[in-house]
N, C-alpha and C positions, 0 to 999 in steps of 0.2 A: 604616837608615843606609847599608847597602851599595847599596840601590836608588838612593838619592839620589846617592851617589858615582858610580854608573854613569851616571846622567843628566847629571851635571856633566861627566864625561869625554866622553860622547857629544856634548854641546853644544859642548865645546871642540874636538872633532875636526871637527864639522860647521860651526863658525863661519867658518873661512877659505873653504870652498867656498861657503857661503851668502853671505858678503860679496862674493866674486868674482862670483857669478851676479847678485847684486843690483845691483852697480855696472856690470858690463859686459854684462848681458843685460836685466834687468827695467827699469832706468833708461833705457837707450836706447830700449827698446820703448815706454815711457810717453811719452818725448819725441816719438817718431814719431807716436804716437796723438794727442797734443795738436797737433802741427804740422799734421796732416791736416785740422783744423777751423779753421785760421788763414788769414789773408789773405796771398797772395803779395806779397813786397816788390817794389818797382819795379825794383831792381837786384840781386835775389837776396835770400835770407833770408826773413824773415816779418815781418808786421805783426800786432800783438797785438789782432786784432779777429776775432770769430766769422765764419766763412765756410764754409758747407756746400756751396757750389757746386763744390768740388773733387770731391765724390762725384757731384753732379748732372751734371758734365761727362762722367762715365763711364756713369751709369745713366739719364740722360735728363731731369733736372729743372733743367738749366742755365738761367740767366736770359736767355740769348740776346744779352746786351749785353757784359758783361765775360767771360763764359764761354759757350762754344757746345758743345752736345751733339754728340759725334762717335762714331758707332757703331764706328769702327775700333778703339777701345780694348777694347770687348767682344769683337770678333772676334779681337784679339790674345790676350786672356785665354783665349778658347775654344781658340785654336790652341795655347796653352801647355798647357792641360789635355789636349788630344788628343795632343800630342807626349809629355807625361809618361806618359799611359796607354799609348801605343804602346811607350814605353821599358820600362815594367813588363812588358807582354805579351811582348815579344821577349826580354828578359833572362830571364824565367821559362821560356820555351820552350827557350832555350839552356842554362840552368843546371840545370833539373830533372833531365834524364836524366844529365847529367855528374855531378851530386851522387851519384846512385846508383852510377855507375861508380867514382867515387873512393872511396866508402864500402866498396866491395868489394875494394879494393886491399890488399896487405900494408901493415903500419904504416909501413915505411920509405918506400915509394913514395907513400903517402898524404901523409906530411909533405912530401915533395919537391913534390908537386902543389899542396898548400896554400901552400907558399912561392912557387911560380910564379904562383898567383892573386894574391898580395899584391905581387908584384915591381913592377907599374906604380907603386906608391906610392913607390918609391925614386927616381923621376925626376919632373921638373916636368910639371904638366898642360899648360902652354902648349907645351912642347917636344913632347909627345906629340900634341897637336892639330895642330901645324904639320907633324908627320910625316904625319898623315892628309891634310893639305892637299896635300902633295907626292904622296901616293898617289892621291887622287881627282881631281886636276886633269886637263884634257883630254890633256896629254902625260905624265901620271903613270904609275906602275907598273900600276895596275889596267887602264886603257885600253890601255896598250902590250901587256900580256899577252893581253887579249881580241882585239886586232887581229892579233897575231902568230899566234894560234890560228885565225884566220879566223872567229871567232864574230860579230864586228861589222865593218861597213865603214867607220864613222867613229866618233870618240870620243863616249862618252856624256857628257851634261851632268849630272853628279852634284853637283859642287861648287857651293856657294851655292844649294842647293835644300833644301826640307824633308827630303828623303831623307838628305842629308848631315848635317843637324842630328840626326835620329833615330839615324842610324848612329853619330855621334860620342857622343851621350849613352848609347847602348847600350854602347859600348866603355868609357866612363868608369864606368858603373854596374854592370857585370858582377860585380866583386868584392863589391859591397854586396848583390847578390841572392844570389850563390853561398854566402856564408858562413852566413847564417841557414838557407838550404835544406839545406846540408850538415849543420849541427848537428841539424836536425830529422830528416833521413833517417838519420843515424848512430844516432839513438835509436829508430829504427823497430823495432817488435816483429816480428822475422822469423818467429817461431812462428805468429803470427796469419795472416801471408801464406801460409805453407805449409799451415796448417789450412784456409784458404779454398780453396786449389787442391785439396787432398785431398778436400774435401767437395763438389766438383763445380762450383765457380765458375770461369768462364773468366778470362782475364787482364784483360779490360776490367772485369768485375764486381769483381775483386779490387782493381784500381786505384781504382775509384770508391768502393767501400764499405769498404775496409780501409786502403789506402795513403794516399789523399787525406785522410781525416779525421785520421790520425795526423800527417801532415806539414803540415796546414793552418796551425798556428801559425808554422812557418817560412815558408810562402808569404805569410801576412799580414805578418809581420815584414819580409821582403825587399821586399814591395810598398810598404810604408810608407816604408822607408829609401830606396828608389829614387824613389818618386813625389815626395816632399817636396822634395828638392834639384833634381829635374828641372823642377818647375813654375817655380821661380825662377831657373833656370840662365841665365846671360847670357854666360859665356865661350865655350861651344860654339857658340851661334848667332852670336856676334860673329866667331868665326874661320871657321866652316864654312858659316854660313847666309846671310849677306848680308841684303838687304832682304826676301827671300822667307821667310827663317827667323826674322824678328824675333819675340821672345817678350817676355812681360811684364817679365822681369828686365832686358832691354835698355831698356825704357821707363823703368823706375825709374832705371837708370844715367844715361840721357839727361836726365831731369828734374833730377837732383841735380847733375850735372857740366856738362852743356852748356846746357840751358835755364835752370838755376838756379831752377826753380820747386819749391822744397822742399815746400810744402804739397801740391801735386798728386802729387809723387813719394811723399810720405808716405801719401797716400790709396791709391795703387796698392800700396804696401807692406802696408798694413792689409788690403787685399782679398786679397793673397797669404797673409797670416797667417790670415785667416778660412777660406780654402780648406784650408790646412794643418791647422788645428784641426778642421775638419769631417772631413777624412780620418782624423785621429787618433782622433776620437770613434767613428767608424764601425768602425775597426779594433779598438779596445779593446772595443767592444760585441760585435763578432763573435768576438773571442778569448775573451771571457768566456762566450759562448754555447756555444762548442765545448769549453770547459774548458781552454783553453790560455793561454799567455802569449806574445803577439807583441811 
């Protein structure tokens, strides 16, 4: 009787969340999946007829009449994956040593630094990106400082390049990488590190064989949290990238809002979803292998 009562209470507590996710996440996802196999409407919307050429336009089996295979879409998808991977690598390189430094601070200063890490969330992302636009433009702060120091003779063309896109995404994603890393580093067994050094292992051996295995769940967690939104990011490329920094998220936006080709935009969205699920499955499998929880 008590077990049944607990089940009823648990079901009642989970019902609102389940209903919310079902209506605002699962249902829209199913609509997108269905739309990706429908015929584009002449003036937008969809026509309820099966139409697999939306995917053929991307992967190469277009009919050549109504839809034409364009390799540019695969190149943009590949570019998005490369930008997301670079964002993960750069944020990891920046945050990993800082996580160790913060974990060694006194509790008071540790809380201050954690607050500073989350401080960007208190302001609008658009405002912060436009601040980077002012910094990176040819007459902006970055080029002005370098020219005044005599390091360059003319302004560097950074704005509206892939470099600007990756830099902007690194800036946006640093908190998402740092927090899982910090949690993992803070739980590191320091006794094992000291024992490794006492038994004759050098610092590199200790890092590879003792520290990395213990912090791998945090690395995997941070990598997944950074990679997934980076692949589909469209705000940063739109503000800082221009045509050279176009990503698959921008394509989806254009297909739904400008071209009004909802089925093709849905097909692109499903491809992004497939990439995200693949990354999640790999991360979960790896996390289980090392006995962690990413």
